[in-house]
N, C-alpha and C positions, 0 to 999 in steps of 0.2 A: 503493499499500499505505500509506504514512504516513497519507493523509488517511482510509483507511478504520479505521485504529487510532484515530485521533483521534476519528472518528463513534462508535466502539464505547465508547471511554471516556467521552465525554460522554453516551451512552446509559446506562453503569454508573453516572455520577453521578445520574442521573435516577431511576433504579430502586432504588438503595440506600436502604432505610429509609423509603420512602414506601408507604404502605398505601392510600391512597384509590383506588377504581377510575377508571379514566380517563375512563369515559362520565360519570361524576358530576362528576369535576372539570372536564370540557369544557364541561358545561352551565353551570357558575357562573363560569368564568374567561374574561375576555375580554382577550387580550395586547395588542390594537391592534397586532396583527403588521405589517400593512400600512405604518402610519406610523412604527413603532419601527425596521424594518428598511430602510425608506427615508431615514430620518434618519442611520443608520449609512452608507449609499451616499453621501448629500449631504456628510457629514463627510469620507468617503474621497477624494471630489473636491477638497474644500477642503484637505486635507492634502496631497495629492499635487500641487497647483496643476495640475490637469487642463486641457487645453483644452477648449471648448465641445463640439466633435465627440467627443472621448474621454469627456467627461461624459456626453453623450446615450446614447453606447453602453453606458456601464456601467449606467445608471439602466434602459435598456431591457432588458438582460439580467437584471438583479435581479427586474424586475417581470414579465417574460415567465416566469421560472423560478417565482415565486409563482402566477401566474396557471395555468400548466399543471399545477403540483402540485396546487391547489385544484380546478380544472375536471377534472382526471383522476379524482379521488375522487367528485366530484358526478356526473360523466357515468356512473360505474360504478353508481350508485346509481337514477338517473332518466333518461328520456329526453323530449324531445329535447336531446342533449348539444350544447353550444357547441363550435364548431370549437377546435382547439389554435392555440396561437401558433407553437410549434416542437416540441414533444414530445407526441406522441400518447398518450392513456391505453390502456386503462383504469388507473386506480390501485387501490390495495386498498379494496374496497367498504366495509369497517368501518373504514377508516382515520381519524385525526383531522384535519381539514382545517387547522386552527391549526398543528398539529405540522408538517404537509407545507409549509406556507407559510414558516414561519420556517427550517426544515431547508433549502429549495430557496434562500433568500436567502443563508442562510450558506454554502452550498456555492458559490456564485458569488462571494461576497466574499472567502472565505478564498483563492481562486484568483487573483482579480483584484487582490487588495490584500493580498499575502501577508505583508508586514511587520506588520500587525495582526491577522493570524491568531488569535494568543491571546485577543486581545479579543472576537473574533467568536464563539470557542470557549466563553468564559465566557457571553456574552450568550445563546448557543443553550442551554447547559446550565441557565441560571437560567429560560429560557422553557418548556422542557420540563418542568423540575421543578414549575413552577407548574400544568401541565396533568395530573401526576399519573403514575401507573403504568398498565400493562396494555397489551393488545395493541393497542387502537386507536391510541395514542400512538406506539408503537413501529414499527407498520407504517406509520403516517402519516409519521413522521419518516424512516423508512427510503426510502419512496417519494419524499419532497420532496428527499433529498440525491441521489438517483438523477436526479432530474429537473434539478436544478441543475447537476451533473456533466456531463449530456448537452447542456444549453445552452452551456456553457462549451466543451465539445469541438466543438459544431456551429458555433460562431463563431470557432474557432482560426484558420481560414483565410479569414476572411471580407474581407482586403485592408485591414485597419486597421492593419497593419504589413507592413513596415518603413516608417519614416517617410521621405516624400518632400519636396521643396521645389522651389519655382518661383524661378529666378534674379531678381535685381532687373531691371527694366526702365529704358528711357531714352525720353527725348523727351516732347512734349506729349501729355497724356492718360494718361500710363503710370505705374503705381504703381513708386516708386524703389527700393524694399527687396526683398530675398530673404524669403520666408516659409514655414514649415514646416507640415506637415499636409496637403498636397495630394493624398495617396494617398485621402483621404477622397471624392474624386470618384469613385472606382471601387469604395468598399466595398459588399459584398452587402447590398441592403436587407433590412429586417424585414418591411415590411407591403406596400409598393407594387411594382407590376411593375416599372417603371423610374422611378427617380428623375430620371432625366435629362430625361424629357418636360416637367419643371416648369421647366427652364432657360429664363429669358425671352430676347427679342431684346436687342439691344445698348442701352446708355444712349444719351439723345439725344445727336447729333453736336456736337462742341465748337462749330461755328460756329452753331447754332441758338438760336433765340429761346427754347425750352424749357430749354437749358442755361444761357443766359445768366440766366434768371429764378431758376433753382434756385441757382445759384451766388450771385446778390444776396441770396437769402434767408438761406443759411447764413452768408454775409459778415456780416450784422449779427447775426442770432440766435446764432450760434455765436463770435461775437467775444469773445475773453477781456478786450479793452481797454474793452468796453462792460460796466458793472455791472449786473447782472440777478440777484440772488439767486434768484428764483424758478426761472429757467431753470437756474441752476447745480444748485440743489437737485434738479430734476426729472432732470437728467442724472445726478447722482451716484446718485440713488435706483436707477436702471436700469442703472449703469455695470458692475457685477459683473466686476470685473477678475480675473486669476489669483490664486488664493488663496479665492475664492468659490465658492458652488456652481454658477455660472455661469447664463446665461439659460435653459437648459434646467431647471436644478434650481429656479428659482423658479416656473416652469409647473407642475413636479411639485408643488411645496409649496402652490401655489394649490388643486390638485386634492386634496390630502390633507385641507386645511383645509376645503373644501367637502363632501367625503366625511364629514368627522366632524360637520359641522353638520346633515348630512341622515340622519345614522345608517345610512348604507348598510351592508348586511350585507356578510360578507367575500367571497363571490361577485362581488359587485357592485363591491367597492373593487378587488379585484386585476384585474377586466376593465377598469374605468377606468384605473388606473395603466398597465396593459400598452398599451392602445390608445394612451394619450397618449405614452407613452415611445418606442413604435414610430414612432409620426409624428414625433416631435423628433428621433430619430436618422436616420430617413430623409430628413428636412429638411435635416440637415447635408450628404447627399450632394449634393442640388440646389444648396445654397448654396456649398459649397465648389467645386463645377464651373463656377458661374457667375463666381465670383471669379478662378478659373484661367483660364476662357475670355476674360474681357474685360479683366482687369488694369488695371482703372481707376484714375487718381490719386485720391488723398484730397483733401478740400477745401483743406487747408493748402498743399499743392504747387499745386494749381489756383489758388488766389487769389493766391499769391505770385508765380506765373509766367503770369499771365493775359494777359500781354502776347505770349505765344507760342500762344495757342490759337486765332489766326485769327478771333475773333469780335470785331466792333467794339462789342458792347453789354457786355462786361466790363472791368472796371478792376482792374490789377496792384495789389497792396499787399504789397511784399517784406517788410513788419515784421508782417503779420497773424500771430496765433497763437490756436489753437483754445481755446475755453473749457475743454476737457477738459485741455489743457496738453500734449498729445500727437497725433502725427499720426496715429496709428492702425498696427496691426501687419500688417493684410492688405490686399488690395486693396478698393478702396470699394464697388463694385458686385457684389453687394447688401449690404444691412446684415442681418447674421446676427442681430442683436437682433430685427429686425423679421420675420424668417423663423420664428424659433423662436416669437414672440409670435403671429404669424397662425395658425401650427399649433395652438399651445397653446389659444388662445382658441377655435378652430374646432372642436376635438375635444371640449372642455367644453360648447360650445353644442350640439354634436349628441346628446351623451351624456345631457345633461339636457332636451333638447328646448326650451332657452329659453337666451336671454343674458341675462334678467332674474335673474341670482342674485348678490346683494350678498356682499362678502367684504371683509376688511382684510388688508393685507399689510405686514411689515417686511422688505424685501430685505436680503440680506448686506451691502449698501453703502449702505443707508438712512442719512442724515445724521443722527447722534444715534441711531440704532436706532429712529426714529418710523416708525409705521406709517401708510399711507395707505388710504382706503377707496374702493371702486369700485361703481357700481351693476351692473356686470356684466362679463363677460369681455373683450369688444370696447373697453370703455372703457380697460382695462388695457393691452390689446395697442396701441391708438392712442396712449397716452402712451408706452408703452416705445418705441414707433417714432420718435414725434417728439423723444424725449428725445436721439437721435443727432444730430439737426440743432441742438438746443440746445446739444450739446457740441462742434459743430463737426467731426464726425467723419464725417457723411454727407450727402448730397444727398436731397431729397424723393422724386425719382424711384426712390432705392435703397430708401428706406423702403417705398414702395408697391409696388415690385417684390418685396421681400422678404416683405411680408404676403400678396402673392399665391401666392408659391411654397408658403409655409407652409399657407394654406387649400386649395390643390389637393392637397397632400400628405396633409392631414388628410381631406378629402373622399373620397379614394380609400380611406383606412385604415378610416373608419367604414363606408364601403360594402361592403368586401370581407373585412373580418377580423373573428374571433371572433364569426361568427354563429351562430344558434341553427338547427336543421334546420327548425324551424317555430315559428311563433307570434312574438310581439312581439320586435323585436331590441334596442331601446333601454331605457334606465331610464324608467318611466313611459310614456305615451301621446303620442306626437308627434302634433301636428295635422297634417291633410292638406295 
């Protein structure tokens, strides 16, 4: 009831004293709704210091709500309609799509980030005021709010709460600390049928040559005692610790940047971000399940206790310290940064039918706030994955396994979700 009263008050602010017809206003006004409301979601993650899995879930819910709100109206006007992500249409045939998008995002964020609800209310009022008065804006906004509410209700029992933990392990090869967030291994997916099918086989055996080679690599490249400013800067650029927008957030920012540079229409923007964030969230499930299953030790412990691994080709260094300065807070196998990057790059490649889309990015943890430029999505994903070895946080086999998880989830998402009943599915014409 309180939320309905707030929404009514917001609409009252919009309609008071504004005499420009909504259809005329909507034709002239571009709210950049997808970017502005995703920026608010990114900031919510920063302020609340969300985990990567919690962040990915929030982004998915915001972007699914915007997609379903816009798609419901577009589908009521023309056929063939694209499939909904979570909330089926039809929406109001004469509804304003921008009003629907901002109202849907608002409905999600006010419920998932209640302490900042007043800020979201003010932002929605400003957006709707720019669109003007009239039935189109009012009906679009009402529909969008309903969609957002339904998205939140549909995910209330998805398994993301209560928080579960895995106890600390012991012995060679085992991660030594307890860690929280393990309930995500059972979270209901947004896009794929079964995220657990992407859980890989085990890491190399401790007494194998493959393991010895991977340990030797990180023992050098990730060693804090060996100065390497370039390696440190790359690690820091992609480190994205608590208080940042997290790795899923950076791939969302990349999508927003490229969408803006290509001037995607609203319907394509919301489809891109919905596909991306659904894949990123489902990647969390497979990643957490893998970490929970194998509970593999981090390089710092592995190197310091290499004399216990039964491998004649490894050498212990009890004083070894990771370039990152910390051991790492979750089991090592697989690298979550890598799995999110594999998913993000693959969705963007599939959506645009090419990897050759240059862009620049300054991550939340970029040293000095300096941006880096990339010739395409795979180059950024490769660097993000390797950064974890440079920081002494992961082995290369965990980087590769993570990238594979993400690509698999992305591939299924693109092949099965938000499809049109007939005609081309992707943006542009993909080569055969």
